[in-house]
N, C-alpha and C positions, 0 to 999 in steps of 0.2 A: 504492498499500500505506499503510494505516495505521500509522505508528510508534508506536503506542502498544498493538499488537497483544501485541506480546513483550516488553514492559515487565515487568520483576520488581521490583515494589513492597517497598521497604524497611521499611516499616511500613504497618499497615492498621488505621485508626482505626473502629471499629464498635461499636453499643451494649452494654452488658453484658448478658446473657443470663443469668448463673449467679446464684443466690439469694446467694450469700457469695462476693465476688471482690476478691481482694487481691493483685494481680500484684506479686510483689516483683522480678520479674524487670523489669517496667516502671519501678517505682520506683528500681531502681539505677540504670537508665537516666537516670534525670533525677535524680540525686543530687547534681548540682552546683545544681540550682534548689532542692533541699531544703533545702542549706547555705546558699544565698542568703537563702532565708526566714528560716533560724534567725538568720544574721547581723543580718538587717533587725529581729525580734524582739527581739535581745539590744542592738544598737548604737542604733538609729534612735530607739527610746521615750525615751531620755534623753540624745540626741545635744544637744538644745538648752537643756539643764538646767544649774544652777549646779553641783550637786553630782554631778550624772552617776550612775555605778554606784553610789555611797554611799547612793543610796536602797534597793538592795537590803539592807543592811545597817540602816538608820535604819527604817524601817518595822517589820520583825520585831521589832528591841530595843525601839521605843516602845511597839508594841501588848504585848509580854510584860511590861515594865514597870509597864503599864495595868492588864492583867489580875491581876498579882501585887499590887498595891495595893487593887485593888477586891475581887478574889475570896478572896484569902488574908487579908490584911490586914483589910481591913473585914467582910466575909462568913465569915471563920474556916473558910473551905474547907482541909481538909488535904491536904498534896502527899505524904505518906509519912514515915515516920521515917526521918531521917537524909538528907533529900534537901532542896535548897534549892527553894523555890516558884518561884525566878525559874527556874531550871534545869527546874523540871518543865513549868512552861507554856513555855518554850522549845523543849522536846522537842515537846510538842503541837502548838504552832504552826508549826514546821517542817514535818512532815507534813502537816497541814491545808493550809497556803499551797500547798505543791505538787500537791496535789489541786485546789483552790478557782481556783488559777490556770489548771490544764490544763483544767478543765471551762468556767470564763467563756471561756476564750481561745478553746477550740474550738466555742463555742454560738454564736459569730457567725462563723464560716467564710462560709458563703453569702453573709451581708451585706455583711461587709466586703471580700470578696474578689470583688464580682459585675464589677466593671470587666475585670478581667484573665480571670475564669472567661469571660465574653462574648466573648473576642476571642482568646484562646490556649489550644491545647490541651495538657493535661498531664495526669497521674493527678491528680484532684481531692483525694483522700486523702491528697498530699503537705501540702497546708496546714494541716488539723489534727493531721498529724503534727510538723509542724515547732513547732508551738506545745508540744508534750509534750517535745521535743528541748530547744528553747531554755529551757525553766522547768525542764529537768533541770540546766542550767547554773547557773539561779539556786538551784536546790535544795541545789546542790554548794556553792555561796558560804556559805549558810544552814547547812549541816551543818559547815564549817569554822568557822564562829561558834561553833556549839553545842560542837563540840570545844574550842574555845579557852574558852569559859567553863567547860565540865567540867573541864578542867586547873586553871583558876584555883581553883575551889571544891574540888576534891579534894586540891591541893596546896599552896596557898596559905592555905586557911580550913579551920575543922574543922566547918564547915556540911554537908559532903557525906560524912560520915563512912561510910555505908554505901551509899553511888552505887559500884555495881560493873558494868561489862558482865561478859555470860556468852556462853556457846557459840553462844548462838542470834544472835548478831550476824553471822555468817555467811549468815543469811538476809536481809539488808538489801538487796541486788541484786533478790531476788525480790519482797521487800516493794516496793520502790519501783517493780518493773514491774507489780503488779497496781494499785497506787495511780494509775497511767499510766492502765492499760487502762481503770478505772473511769472516770477524768475523762474521758478519749478518747469511751469508748463514750456516756456520757450527754451529752456535748458534742455529738457529732453527732447523737444524738438530737433535742436542744433545737433545733440548727442548722437542721436539716430542717422543723421546726414553724415556726421562725420566719420561713420564706419564703413561709407563708400565714397565720399568725397572729402578729402583731407583738406580742401581748400578753404572749408568752412572754419577750421580751426584757426587761420590766419584772419578771417573776416571777422570771429568775434572781439579779438582785439581792438581792430580798426573801428567794428561797427559799435562798441560801447563808448568809445572816445566821440564818434560824432552824435550818439544817442544821449550822452550827457549833456552837451550844449543844447539838444534839442529837447530837454527836460525842465527848462527853468529852473536848473540848479543854483546860479549864481546870479540870477535876475529875477526879478517879480515879472509874472505874465502879464499884468498891465503895462510895464515898460515896454515889452515886446510888441504888444499891441498898437501903442504909440508909434513907435518907430517903424514898424513893418508890418501896417494892418493887413496888406494883400496876403503875406504869409504867416500870419496869427494862425490861422486855423490847422497849421501843421504842427504846432505846438500845444495848442488848446484840446486837439483831440487824442493827444499823446497821454496814456494812462499813467504814466508815471509823473507827468505834469500835474495832473489831477491829485495823484497823492500827496505829492511834495507841498503843492499849495495848500492842502488841506492840513497838513503835518502843521505848516507855518500858522494857516489861520487858528487851529486849535492851541497852540502853544505860545505863539508871539502876539496873536490877535491880527495880525497882517494877512494879506493876501485874498484870494477869492473862495468861496465856497458855494457850490451848486450842487442840489441834489439831485439833478438829473445829470450832470456831469459825473457825479460820484457813481451813479448807478450804472451809467455806460461803463465807466472804468471797472465797474465790478462786473460786470457780464462780461467784457473783454479778457479780464483776468481767469475767470473762470471757464471761458470758453479755450482760452488758450491751453489751461491746465488739462482740460478733458482731450482736447486736440492732442497734446503732449503725450497724455496717456494713452492714447490708443496707436500711436507712432512710436513710443517705447515698447510697448507690449508686443508689437508685430514685429520690431528689429531684434530683441531679446531671443527671439526662437532661430535665428539663424545668422545673429552677427559674428560668432566665433570663425565662421567660416570666409568671412569679407574683413575682418579686423588684420 
């Protein structure tokens, strides 16, 4: 008698057949691996560096300082009445850095994990999810830095007399979720494309620089509308512009907030995530033959 006839298998691994398949039960089963990937992304990157985690602070602060000197002091781009230019730029960069690191991190998922993907089974979506979660920790650090400078400018100087958060700050967790979905969705799409077309690897770095200038990171949306009204729609319908403007509105009291634009940006973010998940699931079946 064959001993395998009555065997009850604990798990069955089979190709995904659903168009959109995000098995939360299986992801929860592999939560230890997810946390291990998050720990790797946070600790290993700066493990053999002199300054270590201080790079999480140095990079945004120096970038903010350069933006303030060039765009506000030299180019005379206004930050808003009663709002320090440094605080204005730090708010924009805090949002932008979270999105950009999520996007660039997930865009190389198949390429950077091809060794482990070809040897061990686990839900492949865990890899890009770990990037989003680890960058959330970094965003939390940058948010604390922003709060620290906010307290300094408000209570110890007279440069932020009109800076005031409002009730919309309660939307911050939702805002972070939509930025994560947008970065995760676009990253999974690019990651799937790079398995066949390596050109997209070079396009990501170049494209992110252009997208930053088109996301109202270092200038108010109202200023761009005033100077180049015929091209304002390109910036206005950029979902990241909506998120950055909302973040400034909820924390500093400057910028624009429209429920219609916010819903539009939310729909685009969810749509990008769902489409990215479809492409990612299709690619993971045979990517090992093309990477």
